[in-house]
C-alpha positions in Angstrom: -60.3 -29.0 46.1 -58.8 -31.3 43.5 -58.6 -35.1 44.1 -55.8 -37.2 42.7 -56.1 -40.8 43.7 -55.1 -44.3 42.7 -56.5 -47.7 43.5 -54.4 -50.8 43.5 -55.2 -54.4 44.4 -52.9 -57.1 45.9 -54.5 -60.4 47.0 -57.5 -59.4 49.1 -56.2 -56.0 50.1 -57.0 -52.8 48.2 -55.6 -49.3 48.6 -57.4 -46.1 48.1 -55.2 -43.1 48.3 -54.2 -39.8 46.8 -53.2 -36.2 47.3 -55.6 -33.3 48.1 -54.7 -30.1 46.4 -56.3 -26.6 46.2 -57.1 -24.8 43.0 -53.5 -23.5 42.7 -51.9 -26.9 43.1 -50.8 -26.5 46.7 -51.3 -29.5 48.9 -53.8 -29.4 51.8 -52.4 -30.6 55.1 -54.9 -32.0 57.7 -57.9 -32.3 55.4 -60.4 -34.9 56.8 -61.0 -37.7 54.3 -63.9 -40.1 54.6 -64.4 -43.3 52.6 -67.9 -44.9 52.7 -69.2 -48.1 51.2 -72.5 -50.0 51.4 -75.6 -49.0 53.2 -79.0 -48.2 51.7 -79.9 -50.1 48.5 -77.0 -52.6 48.8 -76.6 -56.0 50.4 -73.5 -54.9 52.3 -73.3 -53.4 55.8 -72.2 -49.8 55.6 -68.5 -49.1 56.3 -67.1 -45.6 57.0 -63.4 -45.0 57.3 -61.8 -41.6 58.3 -58.3 -40.3 58.1 -56.5 -37.0 57.7 -54.0 -35.9 55.0 -50.3 -35.7 56.0 -47.9 -32.7 55.6 -47.8 -33.4 51.8 -51.6 -33.6 51.4 -51.4 -37.4 51.0 -53.9 -40.0 52.4 -54.4 -43.7 52.1 -56.9 -46.3 53.2 -56.1 -50.0 53.2 -59.4 -51.9 52.7 -60.4 -55.5 52.4 -63.7 -54.9 50.5 -63.6 -54.2 46.8 -66.3 -52.2 45.1 -67.6 -48.7 44.9 -66.3 -46.3 47.6 -67.6 -42.8 48.1 -64.9 -40.3 49.1 -65.6 -36.9 50.8 -63.1 -34.3 51.9 -63.3 -31.4 54.4 -60.8 -28.7 55.2 -61.1 -25.3 56.9 -61.9 -22.6 54.2 -63.1 -25.2 51.6 -66.5 -26.6 50.7 -66.9 -30.3 51.3 -66.3 -32.3 48.1 
């Protein structure tokens, strides 16, 4: 899987989004995308958000916490990335 994503900030709202593609460049519909922040070793309470890609392989999270987010992706026939 290949991840293409962008992050933009407006006021106190951030967007994490992108397109999930396979090695041939085709988009992956219905991939499960998780965004995680905080937890062990940090002062912040852990946050986990989950969504699925649309028909064009796109996903987006609107978040109010800025910082380092860990993204993972799962789709049938692919290893989790």
